[in-house]
VEXTORNU-689377 format. One record per residue (C-alpha): residue in one letter; x, y, z. Coordinates in steps of 0.05 Angstrom, whole numbers, plus 5000, padded with zeros to 4 digits. Each point is the difference from the previous one (the first is absolute). Layout:
BEGIN
aXYZ;...
This chain:
BEGIN
m739788067841;v497649224998;g498450094935;i507550294984;f502849455034;k496249414956;s500950474935;l507049955018;g501549335024;g496049634952;f499850354925;a502350765004;v499250364940;t506050324973;p503050484936;h501749334962;k493049755015;v496450624972;s504449974939;v497049224989;c493850265009;i501750544944;l501849424958;l493249625021;q496250594978;i503649934930;f498949334988;a492450115015;p498050654987;q493050295013;a495150154943;k502050674993;t507949975010;s504849984936;v505049454982;p504149824948;f498749295003;s494850074948;f505950154952;s504049405028;s499349255006;v495749595046;a506449675014;q503950625024;h493050155051;n501849235029;r507250214999;l498550515053;g494549565033;l505549545014;f504650455023;l494850325051;l498849245021;a507349915015;l500650715037;t493249855046;k502949335014;s506650315030;c497250585039;d501849635069;d507849994978;i503850295060;l503650464949;e495050424957;p503750244926;k500550724992;l497050374942;e506049964955;e499849265004;l492649994980;i501850464942;n505049534979;q495249435003;l494250404963;r505250024949;e501549264989;v492549905001;g496950634964;g502649814931;l497850534953;l495250365054;d506250035051;h501050754997;w492750195004;l499049535066;i505550325029;d497850684984;h493649845028;l501949695060;t504950615020;s494950524978;r495349635049;l504749985056;s501450784994;s492850175000;l498849725073;a501350695024;s495850085065;p496349425043;d493250164954;d503049714943;l502949395042;f492649905020;n497050174922;f504749554974;f497649395055;n493350194983;e501949884925;m502249345011;r493549755022;g496950074930;i504949444977;l498049585042;g493549544963;g494849675043;s492050135009;d500450695011;s504150154943;g494250404965;v499550014925;m506549834959;e502750064927;d501049384957;d508050154996;q500850225071;i504349535041;v498549945076;l503549645056;d496749395036;p500550145069;n501349295027;s505849974953;n508050115011;l499550654973;g493150235022;m502949765080;f505850454993;l496050544975;r494749875064;r505450005045;c503250644988;v493750354994;l498449775066;a507150155028;f499250684977;n492750065028;v502349875071;l506150494998;s498950555046;f500850774968;e507049895022;g501749444977;v496550284929;c504850555003;h506349615022;l498949584934;l499550544962;t507050205022;n502049364985;i497549974925;g503350714998;m506949715012;y499049324965;s499350364938;k503750604999;e506949635014;t498949574939;l497750484947;s504850615022;s505149524965;c495249824938;s500450454933;y492349964997;g494750315045;a506250305045;s497950685003;e492849914999;v501049565071;d503350545030;d494650534985;t494549555030;r504149825064;n501150715004;d493850125042;l500949335051;e506050355018;t497850655024;l495049585043;p504049845058;e493749795040;y500749334960;e506849895016;n500250215073;m494549585021;d502049545052;l496249444986;e506449454996;n501750105070;l492650015020;v498549304962;f506649675020;e499350235072;k493149634997;v503349404968;n505349915054;e495150075056;e496449444972;i505749614988;e503150075065;a492949815027;k499949314960;k507349935025;r497950035071;s493949574996;t503049454957;q507650055008;g499949914925;i497450284930;s496149594951;f499050574953;h506150474995;f501350684964;h505350154980;m501850824973;s503150064925;e503650615016;a505049595043;l501649574927;s499950654972;g507050365000;l503149455042;v505449794955;e501550674970;d507849905011;v500049234969;d505349964950;v496549514947;p504749654949;s499150164929;f501249574936;p503550394952;k501749484959;c493549505004;k495550424953;t496849354969;s499749605077;n493049945019;k501949785066;a504550575015;k494150494970;e495549675040;a505150065068;f501150684989;s493850204979;y497849705072;s505850415036;h497850554969;n493049965022;l501949845074;c504350694992;n495250444965;t493049675000;s498949945064;r502550725021;d496350364941;m493849634994;d496650265074;p501250754999;s494950015055;g505249805062;g497049395019;a491650104980;f498949364974;l501049385041;r502349324987;t495349385030;n503549405027;w496549654930;q505150434961;m506149925042;q500049294993;g498850034928;y505250494988;l505149535042;d498049344955;a501650474939;q505750115020;a502149315019;e498149824937;t504750534967;i506249755042;e498149304979;k499950244918;l506450465002;g503449745051;s507450355008;l497450584950;f495750125060;s502250685039;l501449805062;n501550815033;a494050174980;f494849465013;e503450065065;m498150665024;v492549914976;l500249405046;k503750355058;q494150544997;l494749514994;q502449655065;k500650755036;m492450054979;a498049335012;p503649585059;e494549525004;l501149864916;h505549435013;r500349764926;v504050614986;h505749615034;f498049394951;l500050484944;r507550255024;y502049265006;l497649904927;n504350644974;t506449845037;l499149274973;s500050184932;h506550414998;d502849465037;d501850265060;y500449465047;f500850305073;s494450554984;a494949494985;l501649505048;e498950515050;n493650324969;v496849354994;h501249885069;r497150665023;y494449874960;f497449415042;d502550225057;y494550514985;s495349684972;a500249335017;g498449754935;t492950164998;e499550584950;g501650024929;f499949274985;d494549634956;f500949275027;v498650295084;p493449545009;p494150515005;g497550055077;s504749635026;g504250175066;c506650135009;n504149675051;s504550405051;f505949914949;g496850214943;r500349734930;y507049665012;e499149554953;i498950574941;a505750325029;l504349394986;l497549934932;c502250664981;l506249925035;g501449374950;m497950354945;m504850555003;h505549435014;v498249734934;h500550704960;f507050115029;g502549324984;h500849725070;p496149264982;k502949735066;q496950565044;a493749974956;l498549285014;e501250015073;v495350625012;l495249734954;t499849295032;e498550355066;a494450404964;v497149344990;h500249795072;v497650615024;s493949974955;q498349235013;q499650275077;q495550644987;s496949644955;n500550454941;d498649584946;t500950664943;c505850145022;l502849285008;t497149984935;y504650624971;t505749685038;l499649374963;a499550384931;a506450445023;i503949345018;g498649604934;n502150694965;l506150035041;l502249154989;s498250174919;e503850644993;s505849875046;g504349395000;f500249495064;s503849334997;r496149775063;t495350295044;s496949735068;g494450285049;i495750234947;l494549554996;g497249635060;s494949425002;s493750514987;y502050094927;s501549304980;p498849355036;l507449744974;m503650485041;s496749595061;m502149404972;g507550295009;i501649994929;s504950544978;l497150424935;s505450354948;v498650734988;q496349864939;q494549565036;q500050545057;l498950524948;f494149614974;v496949815065;l500250805016;l496850214930;t494349455010;e498750255073;s500350714984;l495649964939;r495049525039;r499550515055;a499250624957;e494249634968;s496549835061;l501150765026;k497750254927;l505750414995;k499950134925;r505750374990;l505049465038;v496949454964;a501850304937;s506350105019;n500649335030;h498549704929;l505950404966;a504049675063;m497549324979;a501350144927;k506650245005;f501549355044;h497649624948;l503750274953;m506749895031;h498549365048;v499549324969;q494249645037;r502349585048;p495549575046;l501250155073;l499649275019;s502949474958;f499849235004;g504549454953;p503950204942;r494150164953;a496550495045;s503350644968;s498449864925;k500350614963;l503850585022;r498050634965;t497750674997;s492450084991;p498250574953;i493349884996;s499750125078;v504650644986;c493850264951;k494649725048;e502350435059;l501550634954;r492250024980;l497449855068;s504350635016;n497550434948;h491949705008;l500850255077;i503150644987;c494550174957;q494749825052;y504050345054;g495950285062;t500950355062;e505049615059;s497150055057;s503350695003;t498250505061;k501550534950;t495750394944;t504049834942;d496450524958;g504350565041;s506049784969;f496150044929;s498950725011;t507550194978;t500549644935;w494050194960;l504550514961;k506649584987;n497349724927;l499050734974;q507050184984;k501149314971;p502049964927;a494249544951;g505049564985;s505949555028;h507450164979;v504349435030;l505850064990;s498750684960;r505150505007;d494450524987;p494349825041;e496050684982;s500349724928;g493149734992;n495550565035;n494850324962;s497250615034;s493549814972;e499349395033;l497149895063;p505849885059;f494749505032;f501549384958;a498849625067;q494650225043;p501450125068;t500049405039;s499049845079;i504249334989;p505449995056;g507550044989;s500649435030;v495649604957;l502450264930;q507049765030;l497949325008;l496950004932;g506850224975;s503649565033;s496449414971;y502350344926;l507650055027;l499549295024;r496849754934;a506750274961;s504149715047;a497149384995;a500450024921;e506950215001;l501849365038;y495249574954;g503450294936;s494750394976;a503250634982;p493450334973;l495449845055;a505650355043;r500350654962;i492850074994;n497849895067;a507250405027;l497450614947;l493549945029;y501950125062;a503650574990;t494650274960;c493749905043;f503249985067;a505950465007;d496850475035;a496649645056;s505949475009;s506250205039;s506250254970;s503649315017;d494749664960;a500150414946;s506950074983;l499349215003;a495650034942;y504450494973;v505949464999;k496349514973;l499050414938;i506850284996;q502649275007;h495949744943;l503050564956;a506149775011;i499749304982;f495450174947;k502750644965;g506650125030;y503250465048;k499250634960;e492650005010;a500549715076;f505150565017;s495850534969;a493149735041;l504649915070;k501350814995;v492350085001;a499949545058;e505650385034;e496450664999;k493049715016;f502549555057;l505550495044;s500749445055;l506449915046;s503949305028;k496949404973;s496850264942;r496649454947;i501650554947;l508150025021;l500049265006;l497349964927;k505450584978;l505849515029;q497449404964;l498950334934;v507250315002;h503249305019;e495949614955;h502150594936;a507550005032;l500949164993;h497250034936;r504350534972;g505749735044;c501150505045;l501549595058;k502750585047;l493950344997;a495649345010;q504249805065;q497650785023;a493349894985;c501249315043;n502850345060;e494350554995;i494549425004;g503949725052;v500050625045;l492550024994;a499349295031;s505150175060;s498249905068;v499450735019;t493550064983;g497649285005;v501849424959;d495149904935;l500849274972;d498250144938;l505150614992;k505549545028;t497849444958;e500350514934;a506750335021;s503249305005;f496649664931;r502950644962;h507049915034;a500349354971;r498050214940;t505150535000;l505649545013;l497449494953;a500950594944;a507150095022;n500949324991;q502649795076;f495149404995;s503349725075;e497750575032;a492950084961;a498349285019;r501850205078;v495950545002;a494149654961;h501849355045;s498150455057;l494550314979;f496449424985;c501049755070;l497550685031;c493749944946;y499349285029;k499850205072;y495050534997;n495049564945;l502050494950;q497949494954;v499050504935;q506550255006;n502949295010;a498349834918;s503250524973;v506150005054;l500549164970;l499350384929;l505950435015;l504849505029;a498149614934;e502650594961;i505950055035;h501949324986;k497749984921;k505050564996;s505649785040;g499249414946;n497549555055;a493449724967;v499749385037;v500250315064;g495450544975;l494049564982;p497049765062;y499550705026;a496150164937;l496249385004;a498650265076;s497750644989;l495149674942;s497349605055;f498750675041;c497450344945;q494549444990;s497950015078;f498950724993;n497750084931;l504950454984;d499149924920;l504650574972;l505849845051;k498649164984;a500650224921;s506550445022;a502249355031;t498249564949;l504950384946;t505749985057;i498349264997;a501250014922;e506150395004;l503549515052;w498949404947;l501550374943;s506550145034;l500949255008;g501349964927;p496649944941;s496949275009;h495050415048;s498150574951;k494049604984;r497449965073;a501550685011;l496450284948;n493549535014;l500650395074;l500850634965;h493349914963;g496449845062;a501650605026;f499450494943;p492350165005;m501550255070;i506650354981;l497150304935;g493350205034;h502250275066;g507650075009;g503250624991;l505350254953;e505949635030;l497449315017;r497150084923;a506950184972;r503249395040;a495649454973;f500350304927;i507949885004;v499249345033;e495149824950;a505550184946;k505349665039;c495849334998;y499650014925;l506650184990;c502649485041;s495049454975;p503649574951;s494149864955;f499350764988;s502950394944;v500450774997;s499949924921;k493449744997;d495450405045;p504550575035;e493350445023;v499249475048;v506150235027;l500850714984;d492750225017;p500649905072;l507550315003;k497350674960;q494050005057;a504949885057;s504850494986;e494950574995;e496949875061;l507249915032;q501450734972;l494150245032;l503249745064;e507550204986;y501849315018;h506549974969;e502549285014;m493549644981;a499550504935;a506749804984;e498849345000;a494450104950;f503550364956;y506049545004;l495249464976;m497450394942;a505850094977;m502349264997;v493049814965;f501150584946;d507649834990;k497349184993;l495150354948;g505250404960;r496650635025;l505650435010;d497250715004;e495049745048;r506049665041;e504250624996;e494050365032;a498549525059;a507149955017;d500450785006;s493949995045;f503949345037;k506450555009;k495650535026;h497349625050;i505649655025;m504250675000;a494250265043;l499949455050;e508050065012;n499250705001;p494050255033;e497850705014;e499050145083;t496750714980;d494449675032;s501950065067;s496450615021;l493849665001;l501449675059;n500050715038;v493849815047;s501250615044;
């Protein structure tokens, strides 16, 4: 009975493992066995080997696949031999009709293992190395079968019959043969009525109770999968009827279906196979990754039922409460999340399930209170409560110092730094003590920016000293973001010449990004108390159904599939998901940096690389950000038609609610398109929707708030309400200055210059444009600097023809950046201003060189018609008609005048039919 206990607890022979053994027999056939690989390519044989390697690596998964799922996977891998492989597998399972057949089958399995006693082999015979992954798996299966009693073998035989019959009865091939071969088994009541299950479980329960009485705890848990089977039969799983191309929705639906059906059908024995604590931890880790990836698409009710049953089976497994907290957090249920995080730390004292609990460190009478505070602070960050989060995290710093928990202190400092960089704080107090900076002990107060720099530096130093490789990489990314958004200022300055060059440092940004990637590639174990391989056993087959090519923003993601190609285009890898997320985040940050610096090609290629290579390992939020950047690029450089087409694809991929980046992008595109077409009501409605997203009900988002105010000012400017637009823009500038949003200030100053330019006050607008230019130089905003230079040229030109030469010189200086990286609107503006400079110049004659004016105007008109920018397009056609009139080209003049008239009529009578785009319900 001890042998049975060990077999069931450590490695049990299951019908699925028997199926894998049959496939291994096909992969490495014995000398007299006939297989069709001689008629196929070596690549086909290698495909099967890779597939078997993935199957054996996932053998410790808590939920084994059904035969139907295995057959579907064989169809993907088998290629031309898929029918033969499936027929051989099903017929071989059907032939196992008695215990003697099972004994003979496992005796045959020994023959495909190589070794010193393997005997004489033929030249083309393939044998398995006993020490290889496939050989070790086969040896474990043979050993687990050998320790089974006769009753255990009979029980396994019954399970194989039920495993194969339920699937094959619904298949068109081999159904009758299977039913006929299993009829004899059904007439053997001695196999069905053996009470082995109660006998084994009774012994197991006795041993577990004895351990409980002796140690008051269980170090190696056993959990029955029968409780997992059938526990969610009545759960209503939501469907996604309109999302045929949604990968995230398909994954969420298949996951829910897996909870409801696979766990119920995979183990027809009713609890014959136990699950170890290693498997349970791996299962919970995999579900935590899935929750982070799917977000609100994760099935709340189905997983809640699983967690309830797990809690009932294993009350000592307190991490169930933490998974319930993550589940409710992803669905924005504040009260349930708060209750579950408190319950988890009440039961476990924060000593279970965290990698940064130092091994061997004792726990005080209050448990890991600092870890509880850290989790509570991160929960407040998620729900948009920055003040509460800052208070809780500051308390976590003090407690971590008192308990000498350097690891938790390092993570807490990183969390505070992330909070300060993401949320706006006009002032903070009590975050830093004298232990972090000697300046505090001198009584010198630091700004929020300086405190953030000190926090990031201290967190990075501590993470390096503690060898927390992933946190080191994350801190390097945070430092890169800091250097991207903030001007380097000295903490102490003496004299008027102390702070000389106030500029951001692109070199520092690139350096931090390279250091981050270097550390991620050489990641190691972070003094973890758990075996991380347990979480990998559930992920080895995830790449099986992926297409061999990426189809970003494609409406037919299956179009690139080739049935003859191997789906394992990426080898199964044991790199943790957190490492892949950090690597992907570095490319997202590269794209953001390229956007700020004005390099459109670099921004596009980094976003495209992220969406192609890291979307599957990333969260829905990060993946949607990459799609947002790509769609914005389409809108700027290709026009709104292609952007809205891509937006529909993104909406199907990301079915998230509330503050979705996709929803914000949709409102931004609608607003821009409405302004260009003159639909001011629609533009104001989109503005109001953005303002709702920035409301204080779910936490004020400063980025959303500034975005809403900025677009409101632009709408007022389009309506020629100059005083109101200036008032809103001035208020926005004060808000940005208060919260140190200096990059946004450059855009606001440029907007103020545009307002004064359009209102006819060029002299008043010049200082704002020059101030914006100064901000752009300090933050290396090259494209925005070119736009500011263009605005200054327009302001000079509006002062009179005598300034046309100065305006033209400014414009030509900005032309390389505008033509190389500018979008359709910026290029068209530059072309129109260039034509106006020539036309206003007293020394220029249209009759001598008309193409100097006509070429840029024609180019501007073509680009503006793609944007449907009626006002500026009408100006371009008006200038063209004037030039043609001076040249005496009457037909072309009439054609340009007709185009001018069409755009003016479209501007005065805008179509409001696009208001349905704002339906965000």
